[in-house]
N, CA, C and O atoms as CSV, one atom per row, in Angstrom:
chain,resi,resn,atom,element,x,y,z
A,1,MET,N,N,-55.576,-3.366,50.227
A,1,MET,CA,C,-56.385,-2.399,49.532
A,1,MET,C,C,-56.221,-2.654,48.048
A,1,MET,O,O,-55.113,-2.579,47.516
A,2,THR,N,N,-57.310,-2.952,47.391
A,2,THR,CA,C,-57.262,-3.209,45.963
A,2,THR,C,C,-57.997,-2.089,45.257
A,2,THR,O,O,-59.191,-1.894,45.481
A,3,GLN,N,N,-57.321,-1.371,44.430
A,3,GLN,CA,C,-57.930,-0.314,43.631
A,3,GLN,C,C,-57.672,-0.625,42.181
A,3,GLN,O,O,-56.589,-1.087,41.819
A,4,ARG,N,N,-58.641,-0.380,41.366
A,4,ARG,CA,C,-58.479,-0.578,39.941
A,4,ARG,C,C,-57.826,0.664,39.357
A,4,ARG,O,O,-58.380,1.761,39.432
A,5,ILE,N,N,-56.661,0.489,38.785
A,5,ILE,CA,C,-55.946,1.610,38.185
A,5,ILE,C,C,-56.093,1.484,36.676
A,5,ILE,O,O,-55.736,0.466,36.084
A,6,VAL,N,N,-56.620,2.527,36.072
A,6,VAL,CA,C,-56.832,2.504,34.633
A,6,VAL,C,C,-56.332,3.804,34.044
A,6,VAL,O,O,-56.181,4.806,34.742
A,7,GLU,N,N,-56.082,3.772,32.767
A,7,GLU,CA,C,-55.708,4.985,32.070
A,7,GLU,C,C,-56.913,5.504,31.320
A,7,GLU,O,O,-57.695,4.730,30.768
A,8,ILE,N,N,-57.061,6.815,31.301
A,8,ILE,CA,C,-58.158,7.442,30.581
A,8,ILE,C,C,-57.676,7.778,29.185
A,8,ILE,O,O,-56.620,8.388,29.017
A,9,GLU,N,N,-58.441,7.385,28.187
A,9,GLU,CA,C,-58.091,7.637,26.795
A,9,GLU,C,C,-58.229,9.139,26.502
A,9,GLU,O,O,-59.246,9.746,26.837
A,10,ILE,N,N,-57.230,9.722,25.893
A,10,ILE,CA,C,-57.237,11.146,25.575
A,10,ILE,C,C,-57.242,11.332,24.062
A,10,ILE,O,O,-56.420,10.748,23.356
A,11,GLU,N,N,-58.173,12.148,23.568
A,11,GLU,CA,C,-58.187,12.506,22.151
A,11,GLU,C,C,-57.358,13.776,21.991
A,11,GLU,O,O,-57.527,14.723,22.759
A,12,THR,N,N,-56.481,13.808,21.021
A,12,THR,CA,C,-55.642,14.982,20.839
A,12,THR,C,C,-56.248,15.916,19.809
A,12,THR,O,O,-56.343,15.589,18.626
A,13,GLU,N,N,-56.643,17.044,20.266
A,13,GLU,CA,C,-57.127,18.169,19.471
A,13,GLU,C,C,-56.622,19.384,20.221
A,13,GLU,O,O,-55.687,19.279,21.016
A,14,GLU,N,N,-57.233,20.544,19.976
A,14,GLU,CA,C,-56.838,21.719,20.749
A,14,GLU,C,C,-57.149,21.511,22.223
A,14,GLU,O,O,-56.321,21.813,23.083
A,15,GLN,N,N,-58.325,21.001,22.516
A,15,GLN,CA,C,-58.728,20.715,23.891
A,15,GLN,C,C,-58.876,19.202,24.025
A,15,GLN,O,O,-59.809,18.638,23.453
A,16,PRO,N,N,-57.990,18.522,24.761
A,16,PRO,CA,C,-58.095,17.068,24.881
A,16,PRO,C,C,-59.407,16.662,25.542
A,16,PRO,O,O,-59.881,17.330,26.462
A,17,VAL,N,N,-59.985,15.573,25.071
A,17,VAL,CA,C,-61.228,15.049,25.624
A,17,VAL,C,C,-60.916,13.721,26.299
A,17,VAL,O,O,-60.472,12.774,25.651
A,18,ALA,N,N,-61.148,13.661,27.586
A,18,ALA,CA,C,-60.929,12.417,28.323
A,18,ALA,C,C,-62.170,11.549,28.193
A,18,ALA,O,O,-63.295,12.048,28.173
A,19,ARG,N,N,-61.952,10.253,28.107
A,19,ARG,CA,C,-63.050,9.294,28.002
A,19,ARG,C,C,-62.905,8.227,29.082
A,19,ARG,O,O,-61.798,7.838,29.453
A,20,CYS,N,N,-64.031,7.773,29.567
A,20,CYS,CA,C,-64.054,6.690,30.547
A,20,CYS,C,C,-63.620,5.406,29.850
A,20,CYS,O,O,-64.167,5.047,28.807
A,21,SER,N,N,-62.648,4.723,30.417
A,21,SER,CA,C,-62.191,3.480,29.805
A,21,SER,C,C,-63.158,2.328,30.071
A,21,SER,O,O,-63.047,1.270,29.452
A,22,ASN,N,N,-64.093,2.526,30.978
A,22,ASN,CA,C,-65.082,1.496,31.277
A,22,ASN,C,C,-66.228,1.505,30.268
A,22,ASN,O,O,-66.609,0.452,29.755
A,23,CYS,N,N,-66.789,2.707,29.974
A,23,CYS,CA,C,-67.963,2.775,29.090
A,23,CYS,C,C,-67.749,3.650,27.861
A,23,CYS,O,O,-68.588,3.660,26.961
A,24,GLY,N,N,-66.632,4.391,27.808
A,24,GLY,CA,C,-66.336,5.231,26.653
A,24,GLY,C,C,-66.952,6.609,26.693
A,24,GLY,O,O,-66.743,7.397,25.770
A,25,SER,N,N,-67.702,6.926,27.728
A,25,SER,CA,C,-68.357,8.228,27.825
A,25,SER,C,C,-67.330,9.343,28.018
A,25,SER,O,O,-66.303,9.145,28.666
A,26,SER,N,N,-67.616,10.508,27.452
A,26,SER,CA,C,-66.763,11.674,27.687
A,26,SER,C,C,-67.366,12.575,28.761
A,26,SER,O,O,-66.833,13.650,29.037
A,27,ASP,N,N,-68.466,12.151,29.364
A,27,ASP,CA,C,-69.113,12.910,30.438
A,27,ASP,C,C,-68.462,12.549,31.767
A,27,ASP,O,O,-69.001,11.766,32.549
A,28,ILE,N,N,-67.298,13.133,32.005
A,28,ILE,CA,C,-66.569,12.882,33.242
A,28,ILE,C,C,-66.340,14.199,33.955
A,28,ILE,O,O,-66.326,15.262,33.335
A,29,TYR,N,N,-66.161,14.120,35.260
A,29,TYR,CA,C,-65.973,15.328,36.049
A,29,TYR,C,C,-65.061,15.034,37.239
A,29,TYR,O,O,-64.920,13.885,37.658
A,30,GLU,N,N,-64.454,16.074,37.770
A,30,GLU,CA,C,-63.615,15.946,38.959
A,30,GLU,C,C,-64.504,16.052,40.187
A,30,GLU,O,O,-65.442,16.848,40.223
A,31,ALA,N,N,-64.199,15.245,41.189
A,31,ALA,CA,C,-65.002,15.246,42.412
A,31,ALA,C,C,-64.153,14.776,43.579
A,31,ALA,O,O,-63.056,14.246,43.399
A,32,ARG,N,N,-64.673,14.976,44.761
A,32,ARG,CA,C,-64.111,14.403,45.983
A,32,ARG,C,C,-65.039,13.257,46.361
A,32,ARG,O,O,-66.242,13.455,46.533
A,33,VAL,N,N,-64.480,12.065,46.487
A,33,VAL,CA,C,-65.298,10.879,46.740
A,33,VAL,C,C,-64.875,10.229,48.052
A,33,VAL,O,O,-63.872,10.608,48.657
A,34,ARG,N,N,-65.650,9.257,48.471
A,34,ARG,CA,C,-65.255,8.445,49.625
A,34,ARG,C,C,-65.278,6.989,49.203
A,34,ARG,O,O,-66.028,6.583,48.316
A,35,SER,N,N,-64.436,6.222,49.864
A,35,SER,CA,C,-64.332,4.813,49.539
A,35,SER,C,C,-64.076,4.025,50.815
A,35,SER,O,O,-63.452,4.524,51.752
A,36,ALA,N,N,-64.563,2.792,50.843
A,36,ALA,CA,C,-64.372,1.923,52.005
A,36,ALA,C,C,-63.295,0.895,51.685
A,36,ALA,O,O,-63.200,0.407,50.558
A,37,PHE,N,N,-62.493,0.575,52.683
A,37,PHE,CA,C,-61.401,-0.380,52.538
A,37,PHE,C,C,-61.394,-1.324,53.732
A,37,PHE,O,O,-61.699,-0.920,54.854
A,38,TRP,N,N,-61.049,-2.562,53.490
A,38,TRP,CA,C,-60.812,-3.498,54.589
A,38,TRP,C,C,-59.352,-3.386,54.990
A,38,TRP,O,O,-58.458,-3.434,54.145
A,39,HIS,N,N,-59.123,-3.239,56.274
A,39,HIS,CA,C,-57.767,-3.246,56.837
A,39,HIS,C,C,-57.767,-4.310,57.929
A,39,HIS,O,O,-58.200,-4.063,59.055
A,40,GLY,N,N,-57.278,-5.489,57.579
A,40,GLY,CA,C,-57.413,-6.630,58.492
A,40,GLY,C,C,-58.887,-6.961,58.608
A,40,GLY,O,O,-59.556,-7.196,57.602
A,41,ASP,N,N,-59.397,-6.981,59.835
A,41,ASP,CA,C,-60.819,-7.254,60.028
A,41,ASP,C,C,-61.622,-5.979,60.262
A,41,ASP,O,O,-62.792,-6.044,60.640
A,42,ARG,N,N,-61.003,-4.823,60.041
A,42,ARG,CA,C,-61.671,-3.532,60.211
A,42,ARG,C,C,-62.064,-2.951,58.858
A,42,ARG,O,O,-61.305,-3.020,57.891
A,43,LEU,N,N,-63.243,-2.387,58.809
A,43,LEU,CA,C,-63.690,-1.646,57.638
A,43,LEU,C,C,-63.484,-0.171,57.935
A,43,LEU,O,O,-63.980,0.345,58.936
A,44,VAL,N,N,-62.746,0.509,57.057
A,44,VAL,CA,C,-62.501,1.943,57.242
A,44,VAL,C,C,-62.998,2.689,56.013
A,44,VAL,O,O,-63.044,2.147,54.909
A,45,VAL,N,N,-63.368,3.942,56.233
A,45,VAL,CA,C,-63.853,4.796,55.150
A,45,VAL,C,C,-62.905,5.984,55.042
A,45,VAL,O,O,-62.560,6.605,56.048
A,46,VAL,N,N,-62.491,6.293,53.830
A,46,VAL,CA,C,-61.659,7.468,53.572
A,46,VAL,C,C,-62.499,8.430,52.746
A,46,VAL,O,O,-63.029,8.066,51.697
A,47,GLU,N,N,-62.615,9.661,53.230
A,47,GLU,CA,C,-63.390,10.700,52.544
A,47,GLU,C,C,-62.466,11.679,51.839
A,47,GLU,O,O,-61.256,11.687,52.065
A,48,ASP,N,N,-63.044,12.488,50.998
A,48,ASP,CA,C,-62.352,13.605,50.339
A,48,ASP,C,C,-61.232,13.170,49.408
A,48,ASP,O,O,-60.241,13.885,49.258
A,49,ILE,N,N,-61.377,11.999,48.776
A,49,ILE,CA,C,-60.363,11.522,47.841
A,49,ILE,C,C,-60.591,12.208,46.499
A,49,ILE,O,O,-61.686,12.106,45.947
A,50,PRO,N,N,-59.587,12.907,45.955
A,50,PRO,CA,C,-59.769,13.513,44.635
A,50,PRO,C,C,-59.848,12.426,43.565
A,50,PRO,O,O,-59.025,11.511,43.531
A,51,ALA,N,N,-60.841,12.539,42.701
A,51,ALA,CA,C,-61.053,11.518,41.676
A,51,ALA,C,C,-61.661,12.146,40.439
A,51,ALA,O,O,-62.174,13.264,40.472
A,52,VAL,N,N,-61.592,11.410,39.360
A,52,VAL,CA,C,-62.342,11.730,38.148
A,52,VAL,C,C,-63.447,10.677,38.090
A,52,VAL,O,O,-63.179,9.480,38.197
A,53,VAL,N,N,-64.695,11.133,37.919
A,53,VAL,CA,C,-65.850,10.241,37.976
A,53,VAL,C,C,-66.606,10.306,36.657
A,53,VAL,O,O,-66.818,11.385,36.103
A,54,CYS,N,N,-67.008,9.146,36.162
A,54,CYS,CA,C,-67.807,9.074,34.943
A,54,CYS,C,C,-69.270,9.327,35.291
A,54,CYS,O,O,-69.838,8.645,36.143
A,55,GLU,N,N,-69.868,10.297,34.638
A,55,GLU,CA,C,-71.279,10.621,34.850
A,55,GLU,C,C,-72.181,9.467,34.415
A,55,GLU,O,O,-73.251,9.265,34.990
A,56,ASN,N,N,-71.757,8.716,33.413
A,56,ASN,CA,C,-72.577,7.652,32.842
A,56,ASN,C,C,-72.570,6.384,33.693
A,56,ASN,O,O,-73.635,5.901,34.078
A,57,CYS,N,N,-71.390,5.836,33.995
A,57,CYS,CA,C,-71.312,4.545,34.704
A,57,CYS,C,C,-70.824,4.681,36.148
A,57,CYS,O,O,-70.812,3.699,36.891
A,58,HIS,N,N,-70.422,5.891,36.552
A,58,HIS,CA,C,-69.992,6.205,37.921
A,58,HIS,C,C,-68.651,5.575,38.304
A,58,HIS,O,O,-68.306,5.519,39.484
A,59,GLU,N,N,-67.898,5.103,37.310
A,59,GLU,CA,C,-66.547,4.586,37.579
A,59,GLU,C,C,-65.706,5.735,38.143
A,59,GLU,O,O,-65.826,6.876,37.697
A,60,GLN,N,N,-64.856,5.426,39.124
A,60,GLN,CA,C,-63.990,6.428,39.735
A,60,GLN,C,C,-62.543,6.129,39.376
A,60,GLN,O,O,-62.100,4.982,39.433
A,61,TYR,N,N,-61.814,7.173,39.006
A,61,TYR,CA,C,-60.405,7.045,38.641
A,61,TYR,C,C,-59.586,7.922,39.570
A,61,TYR,O,O,-59.899,9.094,39.780
A,62,PHE,N,N,-58.507,7.322,40.136
A,62,PHE,CA,C,-57.617,8.046,41.040
A,62,PHE,C,C,-56.268,8.236,40.361
A,62,PHE,O,O,-55.766,7.333,39.692
A,63,ASP,N,N,-55.683,9.422,40.539
A,63,ASP,CA,C,-54.350,9.636,39.971
A,63,ASP,C,C,-53.291,9.066,40.916
A,63,ASP,O,O,-53.597,8.638,42.029
A,64,ASP,N,N,-52.065,9.069,40.456
A,64,ASP,CA,C,-50.966,8.464,41.220
A,64,ASP,C,C,-50.811,9.072,42.605
A,64,ASP,O,O,-50.563,8.346,43.568
A,65,SER,N,N,-50.954,10.396,42.728
A,65,SER,CA,C,-50.762,11.032,44.036
A,65,SER,C,C,-51.846,10.602,45.017
A,65,SER,O,O,-51.567,10.445,46.206
A,66,ALA,N,N,-53.065,10.411,44.551
A,66,ALA,CA,C,-54.135,9.937,45.438
A,66,ALA,C,C,-53.847,8.510,45.896
A,66,ALA,O,O,-54.060,8.174,47.061
A,67,ILE,N,N,-53.370,7.683,44.994
A,67,ILE,CA,C,-53.033,6.294,45.342
A,67,ILE,C,C,-51.906,6.259,46.381
A,67,ILE,O,O,-51.935,5.442,47.301
A,68,VAL,N,N,-50.919,7.142,46.233
A,68,VAL,CA,C,-49.807,7.194,47.195
A,68,VAL,C,C,-50.338,7.562,48.580
A,68,VAL,O,O,-49.951,6.942,49.570
A,69,VAL,N,N,-51.216,8.558,48.662
A,69,VAL,CA,C,-51.759,8.964,49.962
A,69,VAL,C,C,-52.583,7.831,50.576
A,69,VAL,O,O,-52.494,7.588,51.780
A,70,LEU,N,N,-53.379,7.139,49.768
A,70,LEU,CA,C,-54.152,5.996,50.275
A,70,LEU,C,C,-53.221,4.904,50.792
A,70,LEU,O,O,-53.493,4.297,51.828
A,71,ASP,N,N,-52.132,4.651,50.083
A,71,ASP,CA,C,-51.153,3.658,50.539
A,71,ASP,C,C,-50.486,4.089,51.852
A,71,ASP,O,O,-50.225,3.254,52.719
A,72,LEU,N,N,-50.212,5.390,51.998
A,72,LEU,CA,C,-49.623,5.892,53.248
A,72,LEU,C,C,-50.605,5.729,54.409
A,72,LEU,O,O,-50.207,5.336,55.505
A,73,LEU,N,N,-51.875,6.027,54.177
A,73,LEU,CA,C,-52.893,5.832,55.214
A,73,LEU,C,C,-52.947,4.360,55.633
A,73,LEU,O,O,-53.003,4.038,56.820
A,74,ARG,N,N,-52.930,3.485,54.639
A,74,ARG,CA,C,-52.954,2.043,54.923
A,74,ARG,C,C,-51.703,1.636,55.692
A,74,ARG,O,O,-51.781,0.865,56.649
A,75,GLY,N,N,-50.550,2.153,55.276
A,75,GLY,CA,C,-49.294,1.842,55.958
A,75,GLY,C,C,-49.277,2.312,57.402
A,75,GLY,O,O,-48.651,1.682,58.254
A,76,ASP,N,N,-49.963,3.424,57.684
A,76,ASP,CA,C,-50.082,3.922,59.062
A,76,ASP,C,C,-51.021,3.057,59.891
A,76,ASP,O,O,-51.047,3.172,61.116
A,77,GLY,N,N,-51.792,2.193,59.238
A,77,GLY,CA,C,-52.709,1.312,59.960
A,77,GLY,C,C,-54.050,1.945,60.283
A,77,GLY,O,O,-54.797,1.416,61.107
A,78,PHE,N,N,-54.368,3.056,59.658
A,78,PHE,CA,C,-55.626,3.764,59.924
A,78,PHE,C,C,-55.863,3.891,61.439
A,78,PHE,O,O,-56.845,3.357,61.954
A,79,PRO,N,N,-54.962,4.600,62.160
A,79,PRO,CA,C,-55.095,4.690,63.622
A,79,PRO,C,C,-56.417,5.353,64.023
A,79,PRO,O,O,-56.775,6.408,63.499
A,80,GLU,N,N,-57.128,4.730,64.947
A,80,GLU,CA,C,-58.444,5.218,65.363
A,80,GLU,C,C,-58.392,6.639,65.902
A,80,GLU,O,O,-59.337,7.405,65.713
A,81,GLU,N,N,-57.300,7.005,66.573
A,81,GLU,CA,C,-57.226,8.350,67.162
A,81,GLU,C,C,-57.127,9.454,66.097
A,81,GLU,O,O,-57.343,10.628,66.398
A,82,LYS,N,N,-56.805,9.079,64.875
A,82,LYS,CA,C,-56.729,10.072,63.796
A,82,LYS,C,C,-57.992,10.114,62.938
A,82,LYS,O,O,-58.085,10.906,61.999
A,83,ALA,N,N,-58.958,9.261,63.262
A,83,ALA,CA,C,-60.207,9.236,62.492
A,83,ALA,C,C,-60.980,10.529,62.725
A,83,ALA,O,O,-61.047,11.029,63.848
A,84,ARG,N,N,-61.553,11.056,61.672
A,84,ARG,CA,C,-62.357,12.269,61.763
A,84,ARG,C,C,-63.652,12.001,62.516
A,84,ARG,O,O,-64.111,12.836,63.295
A,85,ARG,N,N,-64.237,10.829,62.280
A,85,ARG,CA,C,-65.469,10.425,62.951
A,85,ARG,C,C,-65.652,8.926,62.758
A,85,ARG,O,O,-64.858,8.285,62.070
A,86,GLU,N,N,-66.679,8.376,63.353
A,86,GLU,CA,C,-66.975,6.955,63.210
A,86,GLU,C,C,-68.385,6.794,62.659
A,86,GLU,O,O,-69.268,7.612,62.917
A,87,LEU,N,N,-68.577,5.720,61.894
A,87,LEU,CA,C,-69.885,5.373,61.364
A,87,LEU,C,C,-70.330,4.057,61.982
A,87,LEU,O,O,-69.514,3.169,62.228
A,88,ARG,N,N,-71.602,3.939,62.225
A,88,ARG,CA,C,-72.159,2.661,62.697
A,88,ARG,C,C,-72.706,1.952,61.467
A,88,ARG,O,O,-73.512,2.517,60.728
A,89,VAL,N,N,-72.269,0.714,61.246
A,89,VAL,CA,C,-72.614,-0.011,60.027
A,89,VAL,C,C,-73.307,-1.324,60.389
A,89,VAL,O,O,-72.743,-2.134,61.125
A,90,PRO,N,N,-74.526,-1.545,59.881
A,90,PRO,CA,C,-75.171,-2.836,60.124
A,90,PRO,C,C,-74.491,-3.931,59.300
A,90,PRO,O,O,-73.984,-3.674,58.208
A,91,VAL,N,N,-74.487,-5.140,59.829
A,91,VAL,CA,C,-73.866,-6.276,59.155
A,91,VAL,C,C,-74.929,-7.350,58.951
A,91,VAL,O,O,-75.628,-7.736,59.888
A,92,PHE,N,N,-75.041,-7.823,57.717
A,92,PHE,CA,C,-76.018,-8.843,57.368
A,92,PHE,C,C,-75.308,-10.110,56.926
A,92,PHE,O,O,-74.159,-10.062,56.486
A,93,SER,N,N,-75.985,-11.238,57.040
A,93,SER,CA,C,-75.435,-12.516,56.613
A,93,SER,C,C,-76.176,-13.013,55.382
A,93,SER,O,O,-77.397,-13.167,55.402
A,94,PHE,N,N,-75.449,-13.256,54.339
A,94,PHE,CA,C,-76.006,-13.848,53.124
A,94,PHE,C,C,-76.600,-15.217,53.446
A,94,PHE,O,O,-77.686,-15.558,52.977
A,95,SER,N,N,-75.878,-15.995,54.249
A,95,SER,CA,C,-76.324,-17.345,54.618
A,95,SER,C,C,-77.643,-17.310,55.370
A,95,SER,O,O,-78.504,-18.162,55.146
A,96,ASP,N,N,-77.817,-16.331,56.264
A,96,ASP,CA,C,-79.076,-16.214,57.000
A,96,ASP,C,C,-80.243,-15.978,56.052
A,96,ASP,O,O,-81.328,-16.525,56.248
A,97,ARG,N,N,-80.024,-15.175,55.038
A,97,ARG,CA,C,-81.079,-14.879,54.075
A,97,ARG,C,C,-81.469,-16.127,53.297
A,97,ARG,O,O,-82.653,-16.381,53.073
A,98,ILE,N,N,-80.478,-16.902,52.888
A,98,ILE,CA,C,-80.761,-18.121,52.147
A,98,ILE,C,C,-81.487,-19.121,53.037
A,98,ILE,O,O,-82.411,-19.796,52.583
A,99,ALA,N,N,-81.081,-19.223,54.293
A,99,ALA,CA,C,-81.725,-20.149,55.229
A,99,ALA,C,C,-83.183,-19.768,55.450
A,99,ALA,O,O,-84.041,-20.645,55.546
A,100,SER,N,N,-83.477,-18.463,55.533
A,100,SER,CA,C,-84.862,-18.037,55.775
A,100,SER,C,C,-85.749,-18.289,54.543
A,100,SER,O,O,-86.956,-18.479,54.690
A,101,GLN,N,N,-85.176,-18.292,53.349
A,101,GLN,CA,C,-85.956,-18.591,52.151
A,101,GLN,C,C,-86.322,-20.065,52.111
A,101,GLN,O,O,-87.379,-20.426,51.593
A,102,GLY,N,N,-85.465,-20.919,52.649
A,102,GLY,CA,C,-85.739,-22.350,52.684
A,102,GLY,C,C,-86.860,-22.690,53.659
A,102,GLY,O,O,-87.512,-23.725,53.523
A,103,ASP,N,N,-87.089,-21.807,54.659
A,103,ASP,CA,C,-88.144,-22.038,55.645
A,103,ASP,C,C,-89.522,-21.655,55.117
A,103,ASP,O,O,-90.534,-22.021,55.714
A,104,ALA,N,N,-89.575,-20.922,54.002
A,104,ALA,CA,C,-90.858,-20.397,53.521
A,104,ALA,C,C,-91.728,-21.448,52.900
A,104,ALA,O,O,-92.835,-21.148,52.453
């Protein structure tokens, strides 16, 4: 599981203003997000992850406690019996698309 961990720049005044380190916007908000992770050859989705999200570029930032919980889920192996639900996901081949363009 690879997550980008970044620090949010804080301006010190009476009320600190957090800024997105990706685009510099101060239009950020707290949200519950979902993210997909590869675990071996399985794709799993984790919902309800607390995050700070940039309104401008949609970058998501997770705090240390969220990262720890994600690591614990990964360490447990994402057991299927504990999944809340399952999603059906179509799979496409990049190579097939390129091959079909060559036939045109």
